[in-house]
Backbone as JSON, one array per atom type, in Angstrom:
{
  "sequence": "MPATALPRLALLLAAGAAATAAAGAWLLVRAPGPGGALGIWLREAQRGQALAADSGDALARVERADRAVRALAEGRMTLVGAAAHIAEVHRQLLELYPRAPLPFPDLPEEERACRVAIQGARICAGEGPAGKVLTTRLEGEPARLQARGPLQLPPPPALPSTSRPRDASQAGYAVVPLPGDR",
  "N": [[142.09, 58.2, 94.89], [141.78, 55.16, 93.97], [139.57, 53.39, 93.14], [139.35, 50.5, 94.04], [141.21, 50.62, 95.58], [139.48, 51.44, 98.15], [137.77, 49.07, 99.39], [140.14, 48.19, 100.3], [140.82, 49.19, 102.01], [138.89, 49.58, 104.13], [138.94, 46.78, 104.8], [141.28, 46.62, 105.99], [140.95, 48.52, 108.19], [138.95, 47.5, 109.43], [139.77, 45.16, 110.32], [142.45, 46.39, 112.06], [141.19, 47.78, 113.97], [139.17, 45.25, 115.46], [141.79, 43.92, 115.88], [142.82, 45.95, 117.99], [140.45, 45.75, 119.86], [140.8, 42.78, 120.35], [143.22, 42.85, 121.79], [142.71, 44.21, 123.7], [141.04, 43.36, 125.1], [142.29, 41.09, 125.91], [143.92, 42.12, 127.71], [142.61, 43.47, 129.49], [141.69, 40.71, 130.85], [143.81, 38.95, 130.62], [145.84, 40.8, 132.04], [148.89, 41.25, 133.81], [148.85, 39.56, 136.72], [147.47, 38.36, 139.53], [143.54, 37.01, 137.93], [143.74, 39.64, 136.49], [143.34, 42.73, 134.45], [141.14, 42.81, 135.23], [140.43, 41.16, 137.25], [141.63, 42.69, 138.96], [140.17, 45.34, 139.13], [137.87, 44.42, 140.21], [138.07, 43.21, 142.65], [139.37, 45.42, 144.24], [136.51, 46.89, 144.1], [135.41, 45.37, 145.74], [136.87, 45.55, 148.26], [136.57, 48.78, 148.45], [134.23, 48.6, 149.01], [133.98, 47.23, 151.78], [135.05, 49.47, 152.92], [133.89, 51.22, 153.03], [131.91, 50.27, 154.36], [132.63, 49.69, 156.99], [133.48, 52.05, 157.35], [131.25, 53.22, 158.12], [130.08, 51.98, 160.38], [131.82, 52.81, 162.01], [131.47, 55.56, 162.09], [128.54, 55.24, 162.94], [129.6, 54.73, 165.33], [130.83, 56.77, 166.92], [128.4, 58.69, 166.47], [126.85, 57.23, 168.38], [128.18, 58.04, 170.41], [128.65, 60.46, 170.77], [126.38, 61.22, 171.17], [125.38, 60.05, 173.91], [127.23, 61.76, 174.96], [125.82, 63.98, 174.67], [123.29, 63.17, 176.09], [124.11, 63.25, 178.96], [125.21, 65.93, 179.17], [122.77, 66.8, 179.69], [121.85, 65.58, 181.42], [120.65, 63.78, 181.47], [122.27, 60.77, 181.34], [124.17, 59.03, 183.31], [127.75, 59.59, 184.09], [129.75, 57.43, 184.04], [128.25, 55.93, 182.36], [128.01, 57.94, 179.82], [131.13, 57.86, 179.55], [131.44, 54.9, 179.02], [130.16, 54.65, 176.51], [132.35, 55.92, 175.36], [134.42, 54.43, 175.9], [134.04, 52.24, 174.33], [134.3, 53.34, 171.72], [137.41, 54.06, 171.73], [138.15, 51.71, 171.64], [137.49, 50.19, 170.29], [138.61, 51.78, 168.15], [141.23, 51.66, 168.11], [141.72, 48.96, 167.37], [141.87, 49.38, 165.22], [143.44, 50.92, 164.55], [146.23, 50.36, 165.7], [148.1, 52.33, 167.07], [147.34, 54.76, 167.31], [146.91, 57.84, 168.33], [145.61, 58.87, 171.89], [143.45, 60.68, 173.78], [144.57, 62.16, 176.9], [146.71, 60.27, 177.11], [148.48, 59.12, 179.5], [147.1, 58.32, 181.74], [144.64, 56.18, 183.06], [142.34, 53.4, 181.14], [139.55, 54.27, 182.12], [139.32, 56.12, 183.3], [140.68, 57.99, 181.23], [138.18, 58.24, 179.91], [136.47, 58.87, 181.02], [137.4, 61.98, 181.37], [137.3, 62.32, 178.8], [134.56, 62.09, 177.49], [133.5, 64.38, 180.01], [134.69, 66.44, 179.05], [133.36, 66.84, 176.58], [130.42, 67.35, 177.65], [131.09, 69.74, 178.91], [131.41, 71.23, 176.69], [128.96, 70.52, 174.74], [127.4, 71.7, 177.05], [128.13, 74.39, 177.58], [129.17, 77.81, 177.97], [128.33, 79.48, 180.42], [126.49, 79.39, 183.59], [124.88, 77.94, 183.91], [126.43, 75.7, 182.65], [128.74, 75.71, 183.82], [128.21, 74.6, 186.73], [127.37, 72.07, 185.8], [130.14, 71.43, 185.02], [131.68, 72.0, 187.28], [130.45, 69.51, 188.79], [130.82, 67.49, 187.74], [133.53, 66.96, 187.18], [134.07, 66.18, 189.67], [133.42, 63.65, 190.37], [134.37, 61.33, 188.69], [136.7, 60.78, 190.92], [135.13, 60.41, 192.99], [133.89, 58.12, 192.85], [136.21, 56.05, 192.27], [136.92, 56.64, 195.14], [135.44, 54.52, 196.06], [136.62, 51.85, 195.5], [138.6, 50.67, 192.75], [138.06, 52.29, 189.75], [135.92, 51.15, 187.28], [134.07, 50.51, 184.16], [130.8, 50.01, 182.79], [129.31, 47.66, 180.13], [128.52, 49.63, 177.19], [125.44, 51.5, 178.16], [121.88, 51.38, 177.37], [120.74, 54.22, 174.7], [119.59, 57.03, 175.65], [116.55, 58.21, 174.61], [116.16, 60.72, 171.49], [114.93, 63.57, 171.89], [114.5, 65.9, 170.17], [114.27, 66.46, 166.49], [117.52, 65.35, 164.85], [120.23, 66.96, 163.41], [122.95, 66.62, 160.97], [124.6, 69.19, 161.91], [124.2, 69.78, 164.45], [125.62, 67.72, 165.53], [127.96, 68.73, 166.25], [129.33, 68.55, 163.52], [130.49, 70.32, 160.26], [128.73, 72.07, 157.93], [129.08, 71.82, 154.83], [128.16, 72.6, 151.24], [128.27, 70.96, 148.71], [130.06, 71.28, 145.64], [127.87, 71.55, 142.94], [125.75, 70.79, 145.17], [122.56, 71.76, 145.56]],
  "CA": [[142.74, 56.85, 95.41], [140.88, 54.59, 92.85], [137.74, 52.8, 93.86], [139.21, 48.89, 94.77], [141.65, 51.0, 97.1], [138.73, 51.96, 99.19], [137.51, 48.11, 99.86], [140.6, 47.23, 101.12], [141.38, 50.51, 103.61], [137.98, 49.33, 105.01], [138.88, 45.61, 105.55], [142.55, 46.78, 106.99], [140.45, 49.6, 109.27], [138.33, 46.66, 110.57], [141.29, 43.86, 111.11], [142.9, 47.15, 112.8], [139.97, 47.61, 115.48], [139.19, 44.28, 115.76], [142.98, 43.07, 116.56], [142.77, 46.63, 118.59], [140.09, 45.04, 120.87], [141.0, 41.44, 121.02], [144.15, 43.07, 122.65], [141.92, 44.94, 124.73], [140.14, 42.3, 126.2], [143.24, 39.83, 126.05], [145.1, 42.47, 128.68], [141.72, 43.2, 130.7], [141.49, 39.08, 131.44], [144.82, 38.49, 131.03], [146.88, 41.41, 131.91], [149.67, 40.49, 134.61], [148.8, 39.56, 138.35], [145.89, 36.95, 139.67], [142.6, 38.21, 137.68], [143.97, 40.13, 135.42], [143.22, 43.86, 135.07], [139.03, 42.75, 135.53], [140.02, 40.61, 138.52], [141.99, 43.93, 140.16], [139.08, 45.96, 139.38], [136.71, 43.43, 141.24], [139.06, 42.93, 144.18], [138.98, 47.28, 144.41], [135.37, 47.26, 143.97], [135.06, 44.45, 146.89], [137.77, 46.43, 149.45], [135.64, 49.66, 148.81], [132.85, 48.33, 149.54], [134.48, 46.97, 152.78], [135.83, 50.04, 153.51], [132.43, 52.04, 152.83], [131.05, 49.83, 155.7], [133.21, 49.83, 158.01], [133.93, 54.05, 158.3], [129.94, 53.91, 158.46], [130.7, 51.13, 161.65], [132.59, 53.67, 162.7], [130.12, 56.95, 162.08], [127.41, 54.96, 164.24], [129.67, 54.13, 167.0], [131.13, 57.81, 166.99], [127.52, 59.03, 166.22], [126.37, 56.76, 169.97], [129.1, 58.53, 171.67], [128.17, 62.02, 170.8], [124.33, 61.0, 171.88], [125.86, 59.27, 175.17], [127.45, 63.47, 175.77], [124.87, 65.2, 174.71], [122.34, 62.91, 177.07], [125.01, 63.52, 180.22], [124.83, 67.18, 179.35], [121.21, 67.29, 179.12], [121.46, 64.92, 182.7], [119.68, 62.18, 180.82], [123.2, 59.62, 181.31], [125.3, 58.83, 184.06], [129.23, 59.77, 183.83], [130.08, 56.29, 184.13], [127.39, 55.09, 181.24], [129.16, 58.01, 178.94], [132.57, 57.12, 179.4], [131.07, 53.39, 178.76], [130.76, 54.25, 175.19], [133.51, 56.4, 174.48], [135.96, 53.73, 175.89], [134.01, 51.4, 173.54], [135.12, 53.8, 170.52], [138.54, 54.51, 171.32], [138.85, 50.21, 171.96], [137.74, 49.92, 168.17], [139.56, 52.63, 167.03], [142.69, 51.27, 168.57], [141.4, 47.22, 166.77], [141.6, 48.85, 163.84], [144.94, 51.47, 164.12], [146.73, 50.18, 167.59], [149.11, 53.47, 167.18], [146.76, 56.14, 166.88], [147.61, 59.07, 169.86], [144.37, 59.37, 172.61], [143.72, 62.07, 174.75], [145.22, 61.79, 178.03], [147.34, 59.05, 177.18], [149.03, 58.59, 180.72], [145.48, 58.05, 182.19], [143.85, 54.56, 182.48], [141.43, 53.63, 179.94], [138.15, 54.45, 182.33], [139.38, 57.68, 183.65], [140.37, 58.99, 180.36], [137.01, 57.94, 179.0], [135.74, 59.88, 182.03], [137.63, 63.0, 181.0], [136.49, 62.82, 177.78], [132.79, 62.59, 178.12], [133.37, 65.67, 180.83], [134.92, 67.52, 177.89], [132.32, 66.57, 175.52], [129.84, 68.07, 178.15], [131.38, 71.14, 178.7], [131.14, 71.76, 175.34], [127.76, 70.93, 174.9], [126.44, 72.97, 178.08], [128.49, 76.1, 177.1], [130.23, 78.67, 179.05], [127.09, 80.44, 180.76], [126.27, 79.82, 185.0], [124.82, 76.15, 184.17], [127.82, 75.1, 182.44], [130.08, 75.79, 185.45], [127.48, 74.27, 187.29], [127.83, 70.86, 185.62], [131.71, 70.6, 184.64], [132.46, 70.91, 188.81], [129.6, 68.7, 189.18], [131.07, 66.05, 186.86], [134.79, 66.7, 187.56], [134.33, 65.91, 191.06], [132.89, 62.47, 190.11], [135.73, 60.55, 188.75], [137.66, 61.17, 192.21], [133.74, 59.9, 194.33], [134.23, 56.93, 191.8], [137.97, 56.1, 192.75], [137.16, 56.37, 196.35], [134.81, 53.17, 196.53], [137.33, 50.99, 194.42], [138.87, 50.78, 190.8], [136.3, 52.89, 188.25], [135.0, 50.17, 186.47], [132.93, 50.66, 183.06], [130.31, 48.82, 182.4], [129.16, 47.78, 178.63], [127.36, 50.77, 176.87], [124.27, 51.14, 178.8], [121.38, 52.21, 175.77], [120.89, 55.44, 175.02], [118.1, 57.75, 175.72], [115.79, 58.53, 173.0], [116.43, 62.4, 171.6], [113.28, 64.46, 172.47], [114.22, 66.91, 168.82], [115.25, 65.84, 165.14], [119.15, 65.83, 164.64], [120.71, 66.65, 161.71], [124.68, 66.92, 161.01], [125.42, 70.55, 162.42], [123.98, 69.7, 165.67], [126.58, 66.58, 165.68], [129.53, 68.95, 165.98], [129.91, 68.95, 161.9], [130.35, 71.55, 159.67], [127.54, 71.2, 156.77], [129.69, 72.18, 153.51], [127.36, 72.11, 150.71], [129.27, 70.34, 147.74], [129.96, 71.6, 144.66], [126.91, 70.83, 142.26], [124.26, 70.73, 145.74], [121.26, 73.31, 145.75]],
  "C": [[141.35, 56.02, 94.49], [140.16, 53.73, 93.69], [138.32, 51.03, 94.39], [139.99, 49.47, 95.77], [140.98, 51.04, 98.67], [138.58, 50.18, 100.46], [138.68, 47.51, 101.25], [141.25, 48.08, 101.96], [140.01, 49.85, 104.25], [138.46, 48.3, 106.11], [140.25, 45.97, 106.45], [141.83, 47.56, 108.44], [139.52, 48.46, 110.26], [139.51, 45.54, 110.72], [141.92, 44.55, 112.02], [142.28, 47.17, 114.2], [139.52, 46.26, 116.04], [140.27, 43.17, 116.16], [142.95, 43.98, 117.81], [142.26, 45.98, 119.98], [140.03, 43.89, 121.17], [141.99, 41.63, 122.49], [143.6, 43.79, 123.87], [141.98, 44.43, 125.5], [141.19, 41.18, 126.64], [143.72, 40.96, 127.67], [143.68, 42.8, 130.27], [141.55, 41.36, 131.49], [143.06, 38.89, 131.92], [146.24, 39.22, 131.12], [147.55, 40.3, 133.76], [148.94, 40.68, 136.2], [147.74, 38.63, 138.51], [144.38, 38.08, 138.96], [142.57, 38.85, 136.5], [143.39, 41.93, 135.47], [141.3, 43.97, 135.47], [138.85, 42.0, 137.39], [140.38, 41.78, 140.06], [140.95, 44.92, 140.76], [138.06, 45.64, 140.58], [137.19, 43.89, 142.42], [139.22, 44.69, 144.97], [137.82, 47.17, 144.85], [135.1, 46.7, 145.29], [135.3, 45.48, 148.34], [137.16, 47.58, 149.5], [134.45, 49.69, 149.24], [132.54, 47.89, 151.33], [134.77, 48.07, 153.36], [134.87, 50.9, 154.1], [131.58, 51.09, 154.46], [131.62, 50.15, 157.28], [133.81, 51.57, 158.84], [132.23, 53.74, 158.38], [129.02, 52.85, 159.58], [131.04, 52.75, 162.51], [132.3, 55.29, 162.88], [129.74, 56.43, 162.94], [128.59, 54.84, 165.51], [129.88, 55.99, 167.46], [129.58, 58.72, 167.51], [126.9, 58.68, 168.23], [127.33, 57.76, 170.89], [128.63, 59.73, 171.9], [126.65, 62.01, 171.25], [125.2, 61.08, 173.18], [126.21, 61.19, 175.51], [126.54, 63.83, 175.93], [124.13, 64.52, 176.25], [123.08, 63.11, 178.73], [125.27, 64.48, 180.5], [124.02, 67.61, 179.73], [120.98, 66.51, 180.87], [120.65, 63.91, 182.56], [120.5, 60.73, 180.72], [123.82, 60.12, 182.54], [126.82, 59.51, 183.72], [129.45, 58.72, 182.98], [129.25, 55.89, 182.3], [127.9, 56.36, 180.1], [129.98, 57.91, 178.9], [132.41, 55.73, 178.75], [131.7, 53.88, 177.17], [131.72, 55.24, 174.37], [134.5, 55.39, 174.56], [135.54, 52.79, 174.57], [134.54, 51.79, 171.96], [136.6, 53.73, 170.45], [139.39, 53.02, 171.65], [138.8, 49.97, 170.49], [138.56, 50.81, 167.94], [141.41, 52.32, 167.58], [142.84, 49.83, 167.84], [142.12, 47.86, 165.48], [143.05, 49.79, 163.7], [145.3, 52.02, 165.17], [147.99, 51.11, 167.27], [148.51, 54.64, 167.41], [146.57, 56.63, 168.45], [145.58, 59.32, 170.54], [144.18, 60.08, 173.29], [143.75, 61.5, 176.27], [145.64, 60.24, 178.3], [148.12, 58.72, 178.38], [147.79, 58.08, 181.75], [145.31, 56.43, 182.04], [142.84, 54.58, 181.52], [139.92, 54.41, 180.18], [138.63, 55.61, 182.69], [139.52, 58.33, 182.22], [139.2, 58.86, 179.66], [136.46, 58.9, 179.79], [136.02, 61.02, 181.7], [137.0, 63.41, 179.96], [135.06, 63.5, 177.81], [132.76, 64.15, 178.81], [133.91, 66.58, 180.07], [133.74, 67.53, 177.09], [131.28, 67.75, 176.3], [129.73, 69.22, 178.17], [131.35, 71.37, 177.88], [129.63, 71.93, 174.88], [126.71, 71.75, 176.04], [126.92, 74.38, 178.37], [129.23, 76.79, 178.42], [129.34, 79.52, 180.09], [127.61, 79.1, 182.45], [126.09, 77.98, 185.3], [125.67, 75.22, 183.55], [129.15, 75.01, 183.35], [129.44, 74.93, 186.28], [128.11, 72.49, 187.14], [129.0, 70.75, 185.35], [131.91, 70.69, 185.99], [131.69, 70.26, 188.91], [130.3, 66.97, 188.87], [132.54, 66.04, 187.26], [135.18, 65.77, 188.48], [134.12, 64.24, 191.34], [133.59, 61.39, 190.06], [136.54, 60.03, 190.4], [136.63, 60.22, 193.57], [134.19, 58.62, 193.7], [135.41, 56.39, 192.56], [137.77, 55.84, 194.43], [136.46, 55.08, 196.42], [135.6, 52.36, 196.09], [137.79, 51.54, 193.12], [137.94, 51.35, 190.2], [136.88, 51.85, 187.29], [133.93, 50.2, 185.4], [132.43, 49.78, 183.17], [129.59, 48.85, 181.04], [128.02, 49.18, 179.22], [126.02, 50.69, 177.69], [123.09, 51.7, 177.16], [120.72, 53.65, 175.73], [119.2, 55.98, 175.26], [117.55, 58.34, 174.87], [116.01, 60.0, 173.13], [114.97, 62.95, 171.77], [113.69, 65.58, 170.77], [114.87, 65.94, 167.83], [116.47, 66.33, 165.45], [119.53, 65.82, 163.31], [122.61, 66.6, 162.28], [125.27, 68.28, 161.93], [125.39, 70.1, 163.62], [125.09, 68.4, 166.83], [128.19, 67.09, 165.97], [129.96, 69.2, 164.55], [129.79, 69.91, 161.19], [129.26, 70.95, 158.48], [127.99, 72.32, 155.68], [128.87, 72.26, 151.99], [129.06, 71.64, 149.44], [129.12, 71.23, 146.41], [128.92, 70.7, 143.63], [124.88, 70.74, 143.28], [122.89, 72.01, 145.51], [120.94, 73.03, 146.76]]
}
């Protein structure tokens, strides 16, 4: 290769690199659609943040319902109070997903929430004698409440404080290590 060809080749490569960078920048800003690719990326980043906030809120509501059911099983909350927390979770679920299936679909909202709270308390209390006594008592409570009139749930009451620290395994979630966790 002659010595004069090397500067021409370098100039040609520099021009090609500049053209490629300019085309990339043009695509980043002027790609089809409002705001180009950068605008699309920014909108998706904002959407991701909103979804993360929504899922954090949903997880907090489910955690409150879980704490209410545990308090019910431990005798620190009434069935109606625990059911109010569960009904709140169901209402907010239906706001986000109107066709979401709910347990006990043939029951009114209040009774459905009571039945879900009883199921959760049964799981928390276990299969022993104390669990059977608790389940028997709780299963009769909706009928006693309805004998006084239509079952109505109040706004969710404040949750009693927990006496012991909680971790993910106590909330009924499996703790699965991810690759890279030690």
